[in-house]
Residue, then its C-alpha position, 0 to 999 in steps of 0.5 A: m626429364k628435368i630431373y635427369i638433366f639436373l642430375i647430369s649437370f650436378f655430377s658434371i660440376f661435382c666431377y670438375g671440382q674434384i679434378f681441378e680445384p684441389n690441385a690449385d693449391i699444390p705448391e711448386a717444388h721451390e715453394a714446397f722445399k725452401l733452403s737456406a744456409s748458415y755457417d761458422e768458421q768450420s761448419l755449415s748448416i742447411k735448413f729445409d723449410l717445408a710447406p704444409n702437407t709436404y714431406l721429403y724422403f729421408q733416403k733420397i736426401i743425398m750430399k756429395g762433394s767433389e773431394i770428400k766422398n762421405l760428408n757425414p751429415i748430421f740430421e736434426a729432424t724427426i724421421k717417420n715411417k710411412d706407407d707411401i702411395f708412390f714408393g711403399k714403406v719409406q722413411i720421411i721428414d714432414s716438418s722443417f729440419k736442419i742438416s749440419i756438416t763439416p765441409n773440410l775445405e770442400k768448395k762445392i757440394i751437390l745436395m739432392f732430395q725428393g719429396c711429395f705433396q700429401n698423396k697428390v703429387c711427387y715432385p721430380a728429384q731436386k738438385n742444388n749446388i752449395l758453393i762455399k768460399y774460404r778465407e784463411k781456411k775458414i768459411s767466409s760465405v755460402k751460396i745455394s743455387k738450383i741446378s736446372s734439370k732442363i737439357 
């Protein structure tokens, strides 16, 4: 009887640890994917710093401007193929990278992306505004702000 109670207790603790403990280290989306911007007079670079064990879906990185429909982003990234448990065969980026564009006087760009924490959770799609100010047709400042998904 004591062995039976011991086994039940042992497996209960083991199951509790498997369900709850591993998820304690999963970062929030804003911690998993940090964005920063740099610029010169005519071009803009957006740097993505990815937390360990995270990745972004390459096809889900989208940049839209209000005036220019195709911003022709240039990716400085290592793109890999992955058989993902959430979306099947996809292309991913799993290390920090940079996107460069020439905004051509675009004042606001919407940047959307989605990613996951390795085989545990897929984050909701993220949406950010990139606000660009110009002085004499040259970029003078850039600000990135998250667009709230709350209604």
